[in-house]
Structures are given as C-alpha cells and as structure tokens.
C-alpha positions in Angstrom: 16.6 -39.2 -17.2 15.1 -40.9 -14.1 14.0 -44.0 -16.1 17.2 -44.6 -17.8 20.0 -43.9 -15.4 19.9 -47.4 -13.9 19.7 -50.0 -16.7 18.6 -53.5 -15.6 21.7 -55.7 -15.8 21.3 -59.4 -15.1 23.2 -58.9 -11.9 20.7 -56.3 -10.8 17.7 -58.6 -11.5 19.3 -61.5 -9.6 20.0 -59.0 -6.9 16.3 -58.2 -6.7 15.5 -61.8 -6.1 18.2 -62.0 -3.5 16.6 -59.0 -1.8 13.2 -60.7 -1.7 14.8 -63.9 -0.2 16.7 -61.8 2.4 13.6 -59.9 3.3 11.7 -63.2 3.7 14.5 -64.6 5.8 14.3 -61.6 8.1 10.6 -62.1 8.6 10.9 -65.7 9.6 11.8 -65.2 13.3 8.5 -63.3 13.8 6.5 -65.9 12.0 8.2 -68.7 14.0 7.4 -66.8 17.2 3.8 -66.7 16.2 3.8 -70.4 15.7 5.6 -71.0 19.0 3.1 -68.8 20.9 0.1 -70.5 19.3 1.5 -74.0 20.0 2.2 -73.2 23.6 -1.3 -71.9 24.1 -2.7 -75.0 22.5 -0.7 -77.3 24.8 -2.0 -75.3 27.8 -5.5 -75.5 26.3 -5.9 -71.8 26.9 -8.4 -70.5 24.4 -7.6 -73.5 22.2 -9.8 -73.1 19.1 -8.6 -69.5 18.5 -5.0 -70.5 18.9 -5.4 -73.6 16.7 -6.9 -71.4 14.0 -4.0 -68.9 14.4 -1.4 -71.8 14.1 -3.2 -73.1 11.0 -3.2 -69.6 9.5 0.5 -69.0 10.0 1.4 -72.5 8.9 -0.7 -72.2 5.7 1.2 -69.0 4.8 4.6 -70.6 5.4 3.7 -73.7 3.4 2.9 -71.5 0.4 5.8 -69.1 0.7 8.8 -71.1 2.0 9.8 -72.9 -1.2 9.2 -69.7 -3.3 11.9 -67.9 -1.3 14.4 -70.7 -1.0 13.2 -72.5 2.1 11.7 -75.8 0.9 12.1 -77.4 4.3 9.9 -74.7 5.9 7.2 -75.4 3.4 7.3 -79.1 4.0 7.1 -78.8 7.8 4.5 -76.1 7.7 2.3 -78.3 5.5 2.5 -81.0 8.2 1.7 -78.4 10.9 -1.3 -77.2 8.9 -2.6 -80.8 8.6 -2.0 -81.3 12.4 -4.0 -78.2 13.1 -6.9 -79.5 11.0 -6.8 -82.8 13.0 -7.0 -80.9 16.3 -9.8 -78.7 15.0 -11.8 -81.8 14.1 -11.7 -82.9 17.8 -14.4 -81.8 20.3 -13.7 -78.2 21.4 -10.4 -78.4 19.3 -8.6 -80.0 22.2 -5.3 -81.8 21.4 -4.6 -85.4 22.4 -1.3 -86.7 23.8 -0.1 -87.6 20.3 -1.0 -84.2 18.9 0.9 -82.4 21.7 4.0 -84.5 21.1 3.7 -83.9 17.3 3.3 -80.1 18.0 6.6 -80.0 19.9 8.4 -82.0 17.2 7.0 -79.9 14.3 7.8 -76.6 16.0 11.4 -77.7 16.5 11.6 -79.1 13.0 10.3 -75.7 11.6 13.0 -73.9 13.6 15.7 -76.1 12.2 14.3 -75.7 8.6 14.2 -71.9 9.0 17.9 -71.9 10.2 19.0 -73.5 6.9 20.6 -71.1 4.4 18.2 -70.1 1.7 18.6 -71.9 -1.6 19.6 -69.5 -4.3 18.9 -71.1 -7.7 20.5 -69.4 -10.7 17.9 -67.3 -12.4 17.6 -68.3 -16.1 16.5 -64.9 -17.4 15.6 -65.9 -21.0 13.3 -68.7 -19.7 9.6 -67.8 -19.5 8.7 -71.5 -19.2 10.3 -73.2 -16.2 9.5 -77.0 -16.2 7.0 -78.4 -13.7 9.1 -80.2 -11.1 7.5 -83.2 -9.5 7.9 -83.5 -5.7 10.7 -85.8 -4.6 9.2 -86.3 -1.1 7.4 -89.5 -1.9 4.5 -90.5 -4.1 1.5 -88.1 -4.3 -1.6 -89.6 -2.8 -4.8 -89.8 -5.0 -8.3 -90.6 -3.7 -10.1 -92.7 -6.4 -13.9 -92.8 -6.1 -15.0 -95.6 -8.4 -17.7 -98.2 -7.8 -16.5 -100.6 -10.5 -13.8 -102.7 -8.8 -12.2 -103.8 -12.1 -12.0 -100.2 -13.4 -10.6 -99.1 -10.0 -8.0 -101.8 -10.1 -6.9 -100.8 -13.6 -6.7 -97.1 -12.8 -4.8 -97.8 -9.6 -2.2 -100.0 -11.4 -1.7 -97.3 -14.1 -1.2 -94.5 -11.5 1.1 -96.5 -9.3 3.2 -97.2 -12.4 3.7 -93.5 -12.7 4.6 -93.0 -9.0 1.2 -92.1 -7.5 -0.1 -93.7 -4.4 -3.9 -94.5 -4.6 -6.5 -95.0 -2.0 -9.8 -96.3 -3.5 -13.4 -95.8 -2.4 -16.2 -97.9 -3.9 -18.8 -95.2 -3.2 -19.3 -91.7 -2.0 -19.9 -92.5 1.7 -16.4 -92.6 3.3 -14.7 -89.9 1.3 -15.6 -87.0 3.6 -14.4 -88.9 6.6 -11.1 -89.7 5.0 -10.6 -86.1 3.9 -10.8 -85.0 7.6 -7.8 -87.2 8.3 -5.5 -86.9 5.2 -5.6 -84.5 2.4 -4.7 -86.1 -1.0 -3.0 -84.4 -3.9 -6.1 -84.8 -6.0 -9.4 -86.7 -6.2 -10.5 -88.8 -9.2 -14.3 -89.3 -9.1 -16.7 -91.0 -11.5 -19.8 -89.0 -12.3 -22.4 -91.7 -12.0 -23.0 -93.9 -8.9 -26.0 -96.0 -7.6 -27.1 -92.9 -5.7 -27.7 -91.0 -8.9 -26.5 -90.2 -12.4 -24.7 -87.0 -11.1 -23.8 -88.3 -7.6 -20.1 -87.6 -8.3 -20.5 -83.9 -8.8 -22.9 -83.8 -5.9 -20.3 -85.4 -3.6 -17.6 -82.9 -4.6 -20.1 -80.1 -4.0 -20.6 -81.4 -0.4 -16.8 -81.6 0.0 -16.4 -78.0 -1.0 -19.2 -76.9 1.4 -18.0 -78.9 4.4 -14.2 -78.3 4.3 -13.0 -75.0 5.8 -9.8 -75.1 3.6 -9.7 -75.3 -0.2 -10.5 -78.9 -1.2 -8.0 -80.9 -3.3 -8.3 -80.5 -7.1 -10.9 -82.9 -8.6 -10.7 -84.8 -11.9 -13.9 -86.3 -13.1 -14.1 -89.5 -15.2 -17.2 -90.9 -16.8 -18.8 -92.9 -19.6 -21.0 -89.8 -20.1 -19.8 -87.2 -22.5 -23.0 -85.1 -22.7 -23.0 -81.4 -22.0 -25.1 -81.6 -18.8 -22.6 -84.0 -17.1 -19.7 -81.7 -18.1 -21.5 -78.6 -16.8 -22.4 -80.2 -13.5 -18.7 -81.3 -13.1 -17.6 -77.7 -13.8 -20.2 -76.3 -11.3 -18.8 -78.7 -8.7 -15.3 -77.3 -9.2 -13.9 -80.0 -11.4 -10.5 -79.2 -12.9 -10.6 -81.7 -15.7 -13.0 -84.2 -17.3 -12.0 -87.4 -19.1 -14.3 -89.9 -20.8 -14.1 -93.7 -20.5 -12.4 -95.8 -21.6 -9.5 -93.9 -20.2 -6.3 -93.2 -22.0 -3.7 -93.8 -19.2 -1.2 -91.3 -20.6 -3.9 -88.6 -20.8 -5.0 -89.4 -17.3 -1.4 -89.0 -15.9 -0.9 -85.9 -18.0 -4.0 -84.3 -16.4 -2.9 -85.4 -12.9 0.6 -84.1 -13.4 -0.8 -80.8 -14.5 -3.1 -80.3 -11.5 -0.9 -81.8 -8.7 2.7 -81.1 -9.5 4.0 -77.9 -7.8 5.2 -75.3 -10.3 8.4 -73.4 -9.6 7.4 -70.1 -11.3 9.8 -67.2 -12.0 8.6 -63.7 -11.1 6.8 -62.0 -13.9 9.2 -59.7 -15.7 7.5 -56.5 -17.0 8.9 -53.7 -19.1 7.1 -50.3 -19.0 7.7 -47.8 -21.8 6.1 -44.6 -20.5 7.4 -41.1 -19.9 4.6 -39.9 -17.6 3.9 -42.7 -15.1 6.3 -45.5 -16.0 8.1 -45.5 -12.6 4.8 -45.5 -10.6 3.4 -48.4 -12.6 6.7 -50.3 -12.2 6.7 -49.7 -8.5 3.1 -50.9 -8.2 4.0 -54.2 -10.0 7.2 -54.6 -8.0 5.2 -54.3 -4.8 3.1 -57.3 -6.0 6.3 -59.4 -6.3 7.1 -58.8 -10.0 10.3 -57.7 -11.6 9.5 -54.5 -13.3 11.6 -51.9 -15.2 10.5 -48.6 -16.7 12.1 -46.5 -19.3 11.0 -43.0 -20.5 13.1 -43.1 -23.7 12.1 -45.8 -26.3 15.5 -45.6 -27.9 16.8 -47.7 -24.9 14.1 -50.3 -25.5 16.1 -52.8 -27.6 18.8 -53.0 -25.0 16.2 -53.4 -22.3 14.4 -56.2 -24.1 17.7 -58.2 -24.3 18.6 -57.6 -20.7 15.1 -58.2 -19.1 13.6 -60.7 -21.5 10.2 -59.5 -20.4 7.0 -61.6 -20.1 4.9 -58.6 -20.9 5.5 -55.0 -22.2 3.3 -52.0 -21.4 3.7 -49.1 -23.8 2.3 -45.6 -23.5 0.0 -45.2 -26.5 0.9 -41.5 -26.8 4.6 -41.5 -26.1 6.1 -38.4 -27.8 8.3 -39.0 -30.9 7.3 -42.7 -31.4 4.2 -44.5 -32.5 3.2 -47.3 -30.1 2.3 -49.5 -33.1 5.8 -49.2 -34.4 7.4 -50.0 -31.0 5.1 -53.1 -30.8 6.4 -54.3 -34.2 9.9 -53.9 -33.0 9.2 -56.1 -30.0 7.4 -58.8 -32.1 10.5 -58.9 -34.4 12.6 -60.4 -31.5 12.6 -64.2 -31.9 13.0 -64.7 -28.2 9.9 -62.7 -27.5 7.4 -64.6 -29.7 4.1 -64.7 -27.9 5.0 -62.0 -25.4 1.9 -59.7 -25.0 2.3 -56.0 -25.8 -0.3 -53.9 -24.0 -1.0 -50.2 -24.8 -1.6 -47.8 -21.9 -4.4 -45.5 -23.0 -6.8 -42.9 -21.7 -10.3 -43.9 -21.0 -11.7 -42.0 -24.0 -9.2 -43.7 -26.3 -10.1 -47.1 -24.9 -13.8 -46.5 -25.7 -12.9 -45.3 -29.2 -10.9 -48.5 -29.9 -13.2 -50.9 -28.1 -14.2 -52.7 -31.3 -10.7 -52.8 -32.9 -7.3 -53.1 -31.3 -4.4 -51.0 -32.6 -2.0 -52.8 -34.9 0.5 -54.7 -32.8 -1.4 -54.4 -29.6 -2.5 -57.5 -27.7 -4.7 -55.5 -25.4 -5.4 -52.2 -23.8 -5.2 -51.0 -20.2 -6.7 -47.7 -19.1 -4.3 -45.5 -17.3 -6.7 -44.8 -14.4 -7.2 -48.5 -13.8 -7.2 -49.4 -10.1 -3.8 -50.9 -8.9 -5.3 -54.2 -8.0 -7.0 -54.5 -11.4 -3.7 -53.6 -13.1 -1.8 -56.3 -11.2 -4.5 -58.9 -11.9 -4.6 -58.0 -15.6 -0.9 -58.3 -16.0 -0.8 -61.6 -14.2 -3.7 -63.1 -16.1 -2.2 -62.1 -19.5 1.3 -63.5 -18.6 -0.1 -66.8 -17.3 -2.0 -67.2 -20.6 1.1 -66.4 -22.7 3.4 -68.6 -20.7 1.0 -71.5 -21.1 1.0 -70.9 -24.9 4.7 -70.6 -25.1 5.2 -73.8 -23.1 3.1 -75.7 -25.7 5.4 -74.4 -28.4 8.6 -75.6 -26.8 7.5 -78.8 -25.0 7.3 -82.4 -26.3 3.7 -83.4 -26.1 4.4 -86.9 -24.7 7.0 -86.3 -22.1 6.6 -82.7 -21.2 10.3 -82.2 -21.8 11.8 -79.5 -24.1 11.4 -80.5 -27.8 14.3 -81.0 -30.1 14.5 -77.4 -31.3 14.1 -76.0 -27.8 16.8 -78.2 -26.2 19.2 -77.3 -29.1 18.5 -73.6 -28.6 19.1 -74.1 -24.9 22.4 -75.8 -25.6 23.5 -72.8 -27.7 22.5 -70.2 -25.2 24.1 -72.1 -22.3 27.3 -72.6 -24.3 27.6 -68.8 -24.9 26.9 -68.2 -21.2 29.5 -70.7 -20.1 32.2 -69.3 -22.4 31.4 -65.7 -21.2 31.6 -66.7 -17.6 34.5 -69.2 -17.9 32.3 -71.9 -16.3 32.1 -75.6 -17.3 29.1 -76.9 -19.2 28.1 -80.6 -19.6 25.9 -82.2 -22.2 24.6 -85.7 -21.6 22.8 -87.7 -24.3 20.8 -90.7 -23.0 19.5 -93.5 -25.1 17.2 -96.3 -23.9 18.8 -99.6 -24.7 16.9 -101.8 -27.3 13.8 -99.7 -26.9 12.4 -100.8 -30.2 11.9 -104.3 -28.7 9.7 -102.7 -26.0 7.5 -101.2 -28.6 7.5 -104.3 -30.8 6.7 -106.6 -27.9 4.3 -104.6 -25.8 3.0 -101.9 -28.1 3.6 -98.2 -28.4 1.3 -97.3 -25.6 3.5 -99.2 -23.2 6.6 -97.6 -24.8 5.1 -94.2 -24.2 4.5 -94.9 -20.6 8.2 -95.9 -20.2 9.3 -92.7 -21.9 7.1 -90.6 -19.5 8.4 -92.5 -16.5 12.0 -91.8 -17.6 11.2 -88.1 -18.1 9.6 -88.0 -14.6 12.7 -89.7 -13.1 15.0 -87.1 -14.7 12.9 -84.1 -13.6 12.9 -85.4 -10.0 16.6 -86.1 -9.8 18.1 -83.1 -11.6 18.3 -79.5 -10.7 15.9 -76.8 -11.8 18.8 -75.2 -13.7 19.4 -78.3 -15.8 17.5 -78.4 -19.1 16.1 -81.8 -20.2 14.9 -82.3 -23.8 13.7 -85.1 -26.1 16.4 -85.2 -28.6 14.5 -87.6 -30.8 12.6 -90.9 -30.4 13.9 -92.6 -27.2 17.0 -90.3 -27.1 17.1 -87.6 -24.4 19.5 -84.7 -24.0 20.5 -82.9 -20.7 22.2 -79.5 -20.6 23.9 -79.1 -17.2 25.4 -75.6 -16.6 28.3 -75.1 -14.2 28.8 -78.8 -14.0 32.0 -80.9 -14.6 32.0 -84.2 -16.4 32.8 -86.0 -13.1 29.9 -84.4 -11.3 27.5 -85.1 -14.1 28.6 -88.7 -14.4 28.0 -89.2 -10.6 24.5 -87.8 -10.8 23.6 -89.7 -13.9 25.0 -93.0 -12.6 22.5 -92.8 -9.7 19.7 -92.2 -12.3 20.9 -95.1 -14.5 20.9 -97.5 -11.5 17.4 -96.3 -10.4 16.1 -96.8 -13.9 17.5 -100.3 -14.2 15.8 -101.3 -11.0 12.4 -99.9 -12.0 9.8 -102.5 -12.9 7.4 -101.7 -15.7 4.2 -103.5 -16.4 2.4 -104.6 -19.6 -0.7 -106.6 -18.7 0.5 -109.3 -16.3 4.1 -109.2 -17.5 6.8 -107.1 -15.8 10.0 -105.9 -17.5 12.8 -103.4 -17.0 14.8 -101.1 -19.3 18.3 -99.8 -19.2 20.0 -96.7 -20.6 23.4 -95.8 -22.1 24.8 -92.3 -21.6 27.4 -90.3 -23.4 28.8 -87.2 -21.7 30.8 -84.3 -23.2 32.1 -81.1 -21.5 32.9 -77.6 -22.5 35.9 -77.2 -22.5 37.6 -79.0 -24.2 34.7 -78.8 -26.7 34.4 -75.3 -28.1 30.9 -75.0 -29.5 27.5 -76.6 -29.3 28.2 -78.6 -32.4 31.4 -80.0 -30.9 29.6 -80.8 -27.6 26.9 -82.7 -29.4 29.3 -84.6 -31.6 31.5 -85.6 -28.7 28.5 -86.7 -26.6 27.1 -88.7 -29.5 30.5 -90.4 -29.9 30.7 -91.2 -26.2 27.1 -92.6 -26.4 28.1 -94.8 -29.3 31.1 -96.1 -27.3 28.8 -96.9 -24.3 26.6 -99.0 -26.7 29.6 -100.7 -28.2 30.9 -101.6 -24.7 27.8 -103.5 -23.7 25.1 -100.9 -23.0 23.7 -99.9 -19.6 26.7 -97.7 -18.8 28.1 -94.1 -18.9 31.0 -93.0 -21.0 32.6 -89.5 -20.7 34.2 -88.2 -23.8 38.0 -88.2 -23.6 39.8 -84.9 -23.3 41.7 -84.0 -26.4 
C-alpha cells in the first residue's frame, strides 16, 4: 500500500532533518549574495534607504533560521547586521557613517566565514517532546529596568546580575525610547505606576510598540497594584508577564528565563492515520517544516507510534474496519505518549453534529476541508500547548531540570540505546559540598538561588544531547550519551572550577560553593542500576577525599 511501503525508521527521520539542513546550506550563497549587494549599494549610498531595508530583511531571516539549521554563527552575525541596519536607518536619509561602513565590511566577511562552517548536526532524540531551554552562552542577556524607586531598582539589579543578566536602569520613562534606538535588550522590566500617571508603564510600552518598526523586546510588568484594570492595561500594551511587589527573585528570574532564553525546538512529529487523504495531509505538514508520516492501514499504527514518537496523531473518523475511538484508546495506553493530542479528521456535517460533545478519546476535531494554512496552525497550536503541559510533568519546578523520575527514565532509555549501538554512556552525579550550611546560614531562598545558578551553569556548558536532572535535594545527575569517562571528566572539571570561582551574595555577604562529582561509564557497568551505583560510590569517594573534586569509577 502507498502509505505503508516506507516505514519511518529513526535513520529516515534523521535523514529528513539532514535534508532540511542541506537544503538550507545550499540556499546560503544566494542569501549571502543579497547581503553583499545590499551592503555594497549602502556603501556607495546608491538608493540607500531601500538597500538598508533589504539588508535588514535578509539579515532578520538569517538571524532566525541559522541556528535552527545548524549554523549558529550565521544567526549571531546576522543579528549584529540587523542591529547595524537599524542604526543606519535611524540616521538622516539612512546614510551610513564611517564606523558603519567599516562595520558593514567586517560583518559581511564574518557572515561569509560563519556560513562556510560545517553545519552542526545534533543527534535527534526522537522520544523527547520536551527539549530543555538552552540559555545563550554568548555573554549576559541585557535587561532594561524602568523603575523610579532607586532602592527597588538596586535590589532588582543585584538579583538579576546574580543570575547572569546585565541590567541597564532607567529612573523614568523618558530615555527608554532613545536607548532602544541604539541597543535592543533581551527584555524590558517596567513598573506600572510612575509620577506621570498610575498607568504610565503600559502607556510607555504602547508608545514603544507604535514607534519601533521591528517587534519590540518582550515586556514584564511589575507593580504594587494587583487590580484587574492594571493587569488588563498591561496585557493591552503587550506585556508577557505581570508580577506583584514585593518581588520574589526566583519567580522574577523564572519569568525572564521563559521569555528571553532561546528555545531549541524539535520539528513537530505528526502521524496521520487516513486511507483517503493521509499522504496529502502529511505532505502539507512536511512543507511547513514538520516531520509527518501517513499510514492507510491502522494495523501498522503500533509500530509507527514506537518509531515516530509523535507529538500529535490525526485519525480518520471513518476509517474502514476500525473505530477511531478505539484507535485513540490504543494511543493513550502508551506511557510515552501521555498528553499527546489525538485529533479526529471529520466531515463538516459530522463536526456540526458533534460540536457540543467530543467523541470518546478525541482531544479535538479538524474538518477535512479545512484550509491548509488553518490545518498547519491548528496542529502547531495544539502541539505547543501539549508540549508545555508535558514539560511541567517532567521538570523540577525550581531548577527547570528534569525531575527525579524523568532523569531516571532518561538514564534507562539511553542505556538501552548505548548498548544497541555499542557506544559509551557516562553518568555523572554532582553533589554541592556542605550545602546544608548554606541553607542554615543564609536561608532556603538563598539556597534556591544557588541551585538555580548551578542548573543554569550546567545548561550553558553541556550539549543539547546531554540530559540534566535534579536527582534529589542538592544532588544533580547528568546523562551524557556517546561520551567516555575521560571526556566527561574534562568537561565537568571546567564546570567545577567555574562554580568554585562564582561568588554568591546574601545581603551584604558574599560566599562561594564547591561541588563533588562521581562518574561512571557504560561499559564496564551493564545496566542503569549498576551505573547509578558506581557513580554514587565514586561520589562518596570524592567526598571522603576532601570534596571539591571529581572521581571516575574504577574499571572492574
């Protein structure tokens, strides 16, 4: 049958991602040529405004797409080009000055070199619907803080700098627009009330949105007001979050992390079970950048679920020989697919009949004649929602790392994968030395900040393919696929040194913490239980030997 002759193996799915990367790489020369032509015209000042807009348009596209397809350097340089174009456009008649001309030449050359780098091909972790948010390692993220109370501003600044943010403060609303024309921050934190008015903060953000040609930075409002009117005005102004004073520093950082940290998202994986139009629907979704597979025989569905690990399943409500409700129940019985939406494809008349009551097992209905754009948007929206919910189920609420159950499940699945592929697997267990004294001396709020900082450090320094979890209390676990004990020790030694040099603050007092690390490798360990036992034993030895050190379990 057409829909079943080519089952989706893991290799084929990885191959699709490689095809997308290769296609993007082939398109880069044309995009670079557009950048080069626009830059040369700008330098000649030949129709300058139009060419600057063209440069900015191409740079904006590259900034958003480079990292997605394995060219992070392209994204980084393109963002700088985009900012440079904004600076030139702010000048009279969009004419570049000597510094902008020099910077143009340097950025175009840097972009050429970045595009010449081989594409990064991260291993696709197919069972993962919830990739961790990876903080940028290219320096601290800049925050504009608009707060007229100097003491509050100083306190917020100190808290954010502790978590690696750079903060520029404004004691009123006057100079913010001018600053935005020069440098775009990662986010804006603004109070709601100022001397100019009780809702001057939302009014400022509204002016920002109206005056900037590009999308403004995300805004987080803070206020002593908690009434509905203030919240509504903040939403109307485009606020992404709203926190009430006195501020909880951990909650503030959590919100900032959520709205500023770039997300490395996997393509949406869709399974279509449909005899009539499955291939057409799958092709439509693939054209939108998703990984989509169709089958016309539901008897192949179980195998497909295991191979694809879909984020969403679309089922023909009238597929011959099977009830869609029964197929939905089969999907929901798979533990690894908890929370994955199952959508029935129905005729318009059937959708109207069932408008007040969904079929058993269905999470929604999509009419077969739905416009392609609406179909794509509906699938994306449902998957984004389900991924968010699934993240909450497997993430530790304080650190954002995998919780204990999730990291242990990850250890088990990676152990099976490593044994099947004959590849090494390393487990590291990290324990903060004498962490109880930090909690006893400075309080649990300070201890929580330390844990969050350690979690952030690990996310920044480890690969996307490494899994980091909170094993319990102040003990963290790291599962490192295709990594030897020597390589893991080398990476973790750098992290251990960085942590020991980090200064934490509690009031006016500063302190530091150290960590002990135990490492075990498969082989010689043969199972997840043996890996964990060996890593724990190595950690105990590191503690006994004086703490603040790494011990690799001896080979047996």
